[in-house]
C-alpha positions as CSV (number, residue, x, y, z in Angstrom):
1,M,0.0,0.0,0.0
2,D,1.3,3.4,-0.9
3,K,2.0,5.9,1.8
4,T,0.1,9.1,1.2
5,T,1.5,12.4,2.5
6,T,-0.7,14.9,4.3
7,F,1.4,18.0,3.6
8,P,4.2,18.9,1.0
9,G,7.6,17.7,2.1
10,E,6.3,15.3,4.7
11,D,8.2,12.4,3.1
12,R,11.5,14.3,3.4
13,I,10.9,15.2,7.0
14,M,9.9,11.8,8.2
15,D,12.8,10.0,6.7
16,R,15.4,12.2,8.5
17,K,16.6,11.3,11.9
18,L,16.9,13.8,14.7
19,L,20.7,13.5,14.9
20,D,20.9,14.3,11.2
21,I,18.8,17.4,11.6
22,A,20.8,18.5,14.7
23,L,24.1,18.1,12.8
24,E,22.8,19.9,9.8
25,T,21.5,22.9,11.8
26,Y,24.3,23.2,14.4
27,P,26.4,25.6,12.2
28,Y,23.4,27.8,11.8
29,M,22.8,27.9,15.5
30,V,26.4,29.1,15.9
31,I,25.9,31.8,13.2
32,A,22.7,32.9,14.9
33,F,24.6,33.2,18.2
34,F,27.1,35.5,16.5
35,G,24.0,37.6,15.6
36,V,23.3,37.8,19.4
37,I,26.8,38.9,20.0
38,A,26.6,41.6,17.3
39,R,23.4,42.9,18.9
40,A,24.9,42.9,22.3
41,C,27.9,44.9,21.1
42,R,25.6,47.4,19.4
43,F,22.9,47.9,22.1
44,G,24.3,46.3,25.3
45,W,22.5,44.1,27.8
46,Q,20.8,44.5,31.1
47,G,22.4,41.4,32.5
48,F,23.6,37.9,31.9
49,G,20.1,36.4,32.1
50,Q,18.9,38.6,29.3
51,F,21.9,37.6,27.2
52,C,21.2,33.9,27.8
53,A,17.5,34.2,27.0
54,A,18.4,36.1,23.8
55,S,20.9,33.3,22.9
56,V,18.2,30.6,23.3
57,V,15.7,32.6,21.1
58,A,18.5,33.2,18.5
59,A,19.4,29.5,18.3
60,F,15.8,28.5,17.9
61,S,15.3,31.2,15.3
62,G,18.4,30.1,13.4
63,V,17.3,26.4,13.4
64,I,13.7,27.1,12.3
65,C,14.9,29.4,9.5
66,S,17.6,27.0,8.3
67,L,15.2,24.1,8.2
68,A,12.6,26.1,6.3
69,L,15.1,27.4,3.8
70,H,16.8,24.1,3.3
71,D,13.5,22.5,2.6
72,L,12.9,25.1,-0.1
73,G,16.3,24.3,-1.7
74,V,18.0,27.7,-0.9
75,S,21.8,27.8,-1.1
76,D,23.9,27.3,2.1
77,G,25.2,30.9,1.9
78,I,21.8,32.4,1.9
79,V,20.7,30.1,4.7
80,A,23.7,31.2,6.8
81,A,23.0,34.8,6.1
82,V,19.4,34.4,7.2
83,A,20.4,32.5,10.3
84,G,22.7,35.4,11.3
85,I,19.9,37.9,10.7
86,A,17.5,35.7,12.7
87,G,20.0,35.6,15.5
88,Y,20.4,39.4,15.5
89,S,16.6,39.9,15.3
90,G,15.6,37.1,17.6
91,G,11.9,36.9,18.3
92,A,10.9,39.4,15.5
93,V,11.8,36.8,12.9
94,L,9.7,34.2,14.6
95,D,6.8,36.5,14.8
96,A,7.1,37.2,11.0
97,L,7.3,33.5,10.2
98,L,4.4,32.7,12.4
99,G,2.2,35.4,10.7
100,G,3.2,34.0,7.3
101,A,2.4,30.4,8.3
102,I,-0.9,31.4,9.7
103,R,-1.9,33.2,6.5
104,K,-0.8,30.1,4.5
105,I,-2.9,27.8,6.7
106,H,-6.0,30.1,6.3
107,R,-5.6,30.2,2.5
108,H,-5.2,26.4,2.4
109,A,-8.2,25.9,4.7
110,S,-10.4,28.2,2.6
111,G,-9.5,26.4,-0.6
112,G,-7.1,29.2,-1.8
113,A,-9.7,32.0,-1.6
114,P,-8.3,35.4,-0.9
115,E,-8.8,36.8,2.6
116,T,-11.5,39.5,2.7
117,G,-12.6,42.1,5.2
118,T,-9.2,42.8,6.7
119,G,-9.1,46.5,5.7
120,G,-5.5,46.1,4.5
121,N,-4.1,46.0,8.1
122,N,-5.4,42.6,9.3
123,G,-7.6,44.3,11.8
124,D,-4.8,46.0,13.7
125,V,-5.4,49.3,15.3
126,D,-3.5,52.4,14.1
127,S,-1.3,53.5,17.0
128,E,-1.6,57.2,16.2
129,S,-5.3,57.6,15.5
130,G,-6.7,54.6,17.4
131,A,-8.7,53.7,14.3
132,P,-8.8,50.2,12.8
């Protein structure tokens, strides 16, 4: 019986072992950590705890970005650059990826129909006028 996949790329993900993924993403975690160091040099830190927390977020961001880009077939140089940017930016990159993923899920769930009624700003409130 043929195995059917539920989402694109599932067969590639399921065939990989956790150790293989860790070895593939380790260099990008290191590059993301250099992004944290660059940010610390530029803006400074309140303390060691903040630096450690930023390092964990950076490593996670670097791994998520590298896995996503490798699955898309992007070159290693671009993946390394994005991992460094992800490390420097930290949580902001994760927020952007999450927003994109949610929009893609909504489009897929609605059968590819465009989103309507968002007013161009996804329902966010304008910070200056307070109007949606």
